[in-house]
PAZAPA-4460 file (N, C-alpha, C; in steps of 0.05 Angstrom, whole numbers, plus 32768, in hexadecimal, padded with zeros to 4 digits):
% residues 110
    n_x    n_y    n_z   ca_x   ca_y   ca_z    c_x    c_y    c_z   seq   type   mol
   83B9   7D26   87D8   83CD   7D35   87C8   83E9   7D29   87CC     1      M     A
   83F7   7D26   87B7   8413   7D1D   87B8   8425   7D34   87BB     2      K     A
   8438   7D34   87CF   844C   7D49   87D4   8467   7D3D   87CE     3      W     A
   8478   7D4D   87BF   8493   7D44   87BA   84A6   7D5C   87BF     4      T     A
   84BF   7D56   87C4   84D3   7D6B   87C8   84E1   7D70   87AD     5      L     A
   84E9   7D8A   87AA   84F6   7D91   8791   8510   7D81   878E     6      L     A
   8513   7D73   8776   852B   7D63   8772   8544   7D75   876E     7      P     A
   855B   7D6B   8775   8573   7D7B   8773   857A   7D83   8757     8      N     A
   857C   7D71   8744   8585   7D78   8729   8572   7D6F   8713     9      N     A
   855E   7D62   871B   854B   7D57   8706   8539   7D6D   86FC    10      A     A
   852F   7D6A   86E3   851A   7D7D   86DA   8501   7D7B   86EB    11      P     A
   84F4   7D91   86EE   84DC   7D91   86FF   84C3   7D90   86ED    12      V     A
   84B1   7D7C   86F4   8498   7D7A   86E6   8483   7D75   86FC    13      S     A
   8471   7D87   8701   845D   7D85   8716   8444   7D95   8711    14      T     A
   842F   7D8D   871E   8416   7D9D   871B   8419   7DB8   8728    15      E     A
   8425   7DB8   873F   842A   7DD1   874E   8445   7DD2   875C    16      A     A
   8452   7DE8   875A   846C   7DEC   8768   8469   7E02   877C    17      L     A
   846F   7DFC   8796   846E   7E10   87AB   8489   7E1B   87AF    18      I     A
   848D   7E35   87AD   84A6   7E43   87B1   84A3   7E57   87C7    19      L     A
   84AF   7E53   87DF   84AE   7E68   87F4   84C4   7E7B   87F1    20      P     A
   84BE   7E95   87F5   84D2   7EAA   87F2   84D1   7EBD   8809    21      F     A
   84E8   7EC6   8812   84EA   7EDB   8825   84E4   7EF5   8818    22      Y     A
   84DD   7F09   8827   84D7   7F24   881D   84F1   7F31   8811    23      E     A
   84F0   7F38   87F8   8507   7F43   87EB   84FE   7F59   87D7    24      E     A
   850F   7F6A   87D0   8508   7F80   87BD   850A   7F77   879F    25      K     A
   851B   7F64   879B   851D   7F5A   8780   851A   7F3C   8780    26      S     A
   8515   7F30   8769   8510   7F14   8767   8528   7F03   876F    27      A     A
   8525   7EF1   8782   853B   7EE0   878B   8544   7ECB   8777    28      P     A
   855B   7EC0   877A   8564   7EA9   8769   8553   7E91   8770    29      K     A
   854D   7E82   875C   853F   7E68   8761   8552   7E52   8767    30      L     A
   8547   7E3D   8774   8559   7E25   8777   8564   7E1B   875C    31      P     A
   857B   7E0F   875D   8589   7E08   8744   8578   7DF9   8730    32      L     A
   8569   7DE4   8737   855B   7DD6   8723   8546   7DE7   8714    33      P     A
   853D   7DFD   8721   8529   7E0E   8715   8535   7E24   8704    34      L     A
   854E   7E2A   8708   855B   7E3F   86F7   855B   7E38   86D9    35      Q     A
   8558   7E1F   86D2   8557   7E16   86B7   853C   7E1B   86AA    36      K     A
   8527   7E1F   86BB   850C   7E23   86B1   8508   7E41   86AB    37      E     A
   850E   7E48   8692   850E   7E65   868A   84F3   7E72   868F    38      K     A
   84DD   7E65   8688   84C2   7E71   868C   84BD   7E77   86AA    39      A     A
   84C7   7E65   86BA   84C3   7E68   86D7   84D3   7E7F   86E2    40      L     A
   84EC   7E82   86DA   84FD   7E97   86E2   84F2   7EB2   86DA    41      V     A
   84E9   7EB3   86C1   84DD   7ECC   86B6   84C4   7ED4   86C4    42      E     A
   84B3   7EC0   86CC   849A   7EC6   86DA   849F   7ED2   86F5    43      M     A
   84B2   7EC6   8703   84B8   7ED0   871E   84C4   7EEC   871D    44      I     A
   84D6   7EF0   870A   84E2   7F0C   8707   84CC   7F20   8700    45      E     A
   84B8   7F17   86F0   84A3   7F29   86E8   8491   7F31   8700    46      L     A
   8488   7F1D   870F   8477   7F25   8727   8485   7F36   873B    47      V     A
   84A0   7F32   873D   84AF   7F44   8750   84B2   7F60   8744    48      W     A
   84B8   7F61   872A   84BC   7F7B   871D   84A1   7F8B   871E    49      R     A
   848B   7F7E   871B   8471   7F8B   871B   8466   7F90   8738    50      R     A
   8476   7F86   874B   846F   7F89   8768   8455   7F7A   876E    51      K     A
   8450   7F65   8760   8438   7F54   8766   843D   7F40   877C    52      E     A
   8457   7F3B   8780   8460   7F29   8797   847A   7F32   87A0    53      F     A
   847D   7F32   87BA   8496   7F3B   87C6   84A0   7F2A   87DC    54      S     A
   8491   7F15   87E4   849A   7F03   87FA   8490   7F0C   8815    55      G     A
   847D   7F1F   8816   8472   7F27   8830   8465   7F0F   883E    56      K     A
   8464   7F0F   8859   8459   7EF9   8867   843C   7EF3   885F    57      P     A
   8435   7EDA   885C   841B   7ED0   8855   8413   7ED7   8838    58      K     A
   8424   7EE3   8828   841D   7EEA   880D   841D   7ED0   87FE    59      Q     A
   8409   7ECC   87ED   8405   7EB3   87DE   83FE   7EBB   87C2    60      L     A
   840B   7EAF   87AE   8404   7EB5   8792   8405   7E9A   8783    61      M     A
   83EF   7E95   8774   83EF   7E7D   8764   83EE   7E86   8747    62      I     A
   8402   7E7C   8738   8406   7E84   871B   8403   7E6C   8709    63      I     A
   83EF   7E6C   86F8   83ED   7E55   86E6   8402   7E57   86CF    64      P     A
   840F   7E40   86C9   8423   7E40   86B4   841A   7E2A   86A1    65      L     A
   8407   7E2F   8690   83FB   7E1A   8680   840D   7E0C   866C    66      P     A
   8422   7E18   8663   8433   7E0C   864E   844E   7E03   8659    67      H     A
   8450   7DFF   8673   8469   7DF6   867F   8466   7DDB   868D    68      A     A
   847D   7DD1   8695   847D   7DB7   86A2   8473   7DBA   86BF    69      T     A
   8472   7DD3   86C8   8467   7DD9   86E2   844C   7DE8   86DC    70      I     A
   8436   7DDC   86E3   841C   7DE7   86DD   8413   7DFF   86ED    71      H     A
   841B   7E00   8706   8414   7E16   8718   842D   7E1D   8729    72      R     A
   8432   7E36   872B   8447   7E40   873C   843A   7E4E   8754    73      L     A
   8441   7E45   876C   8436   7E50   8784   844A   7E5D   8795    74      I     A
   844A   7E78   8796   845D   7E87   87A5   8453   7E8D   87C1    75      L     A
   8463   7E88   87D5   845C   7E8D   87F1   846F   7EA1   87FD    76      I     A
   8464   7EB5   8809   8474   7ECA   8816   847A   7EC2   8833    77      G     A
   8494   7EC2   883A   849D   7EBB   8855   84A4   7ED3   8865    78      L     A
   84A4   7EEB   885A   84AB   7F03   8869   84C8   7F08   886D    79      G     A
   84CE   7F17   8882   84EA   7F1F   8888   84F9   7F07   8895    80      N     A
   850F   7EFD   888A   851C   7EE6   8896   8526   7EEB   88B2    81      P     A
   852B   7F04   88B9   8534   7F0B   88D5   851F   7F07   88E9    82      K     A
   8505   7F08   88E0   84EF   7F05   88F2   84E4   7EE9   88F3    83      E     A
   84F1   7ED6   88E5   84E8   7EBB   88E3   84F3   7EAA   88FA    84      Q     A
   84E1   7E97   8903   84EB   7E82   8914   84DB   7E67   890A    85      N     A
   84E2   7E52   8916   84D6   7E38   890D   84B8   7E39   890D    86      D     A
   84AC   7E45   8922   8490   7E45   8925   8482   7E56   890F    87      R     A
   848B   7E6F   890B   8480   7E80   88F6   8483   7E73   88DA    88      T     A
   849A   7E68   88D5   849F   7E5B   88BC   848C   7E44   88B7    89      L     A
   8488   7E33   88CA   8475   7E1D   88C8   8459   7E27   88C4    90      M     A
   8450   7E3C   88D1   8436   7E48   88CE   8431   7E52   88B1    91      Q     A
   8445   7E60   88A6   8443   7E6A   888B   8441   7E53   8877    92      L     A
   8452   7E40   887A   8452   7E29   8867   8438   7E19   886A    93      I     A
   842F   7E17   8883   8416   7E08   8888   83FE   7E16   887B    94      G     A
   83FD   7E31   887C   83E8   7E40   886E   83E9   7E3D   8850    95      S     A
   8401   7E3B   8845   8403   7E37   8828   83FB   7E1C   8821    96      A     A
   8401   7E07   8830   83F7   7DEC   882B   83D9   7DEA   882C    97      F     A
   83CD   7DF9   883F   83B0   7DFB   8842   83A3   7E06   8829    98      K     A
   83AF   7E1D   8820   83A4   7E2A   8808   83A7   7E18   87EF    99      A     A
   83BC   7E09   87ED   83C0   7DF7   87D6   83AC   7DE0   87D7   100      V     A
   83A6   7DD6   87EF   8394   7DC0   87F1   8377   7DC6   87E9   101      S     A
   8370   7DE0   87E7   8355   7DE7   87DE   8354   7DE8   87BE   102      T     A
   836A   7DE5   87B1   836B   7DE6   8793   836A   7DCA   8788   103      K     A
   8362   7DC7   876F   8361   7DAD   8762   837D   7DA3   8759   104      P     A
   838E   7D9E   876D   83A9   7D97   8768   83AF   7D7A   8773   105      I     A
   83B9   7D69   8763   83BF   7D4D   876D   83DB   7D4A   8775   106      D     A
   83EE   7D5A   876A   840B   7D57   876F   8417   7D72   8775   107      E     A
   8428   7D74   8788   8434   7D8D   878F   8451   7D89   8797   108      C     A
   8463   7D9B   878D   847F   7D99   8793   8487   7DB0   87A3   109      T     A
   8498   7DAD   87B8   84A1   7DC2   87C9   84C0   7DC3   87C6   110      V     A
***
């Protein structure tokens, strides 16, 4: 699987985009290059509003986006930022990478 980092200002086109989020009551702001992706912003706001995703630790949600330049959106819950340390953060991200590796995905952006 090919892994790439989210570009600063370039448009994003990828098979899967992994977005880690801390636990919050409302949808957080996306990184600047993703704020231009209207369908993506609306989808994240929708799952937060419906309480389908909130950023709880180990929470994982894969959302297919068939008509977008990003084919799958993968949300990862990081939990409470005050309870995070380097070790727990690496464990959470590692479990997300493991979950992604079981899917038929050749390219992933973080």
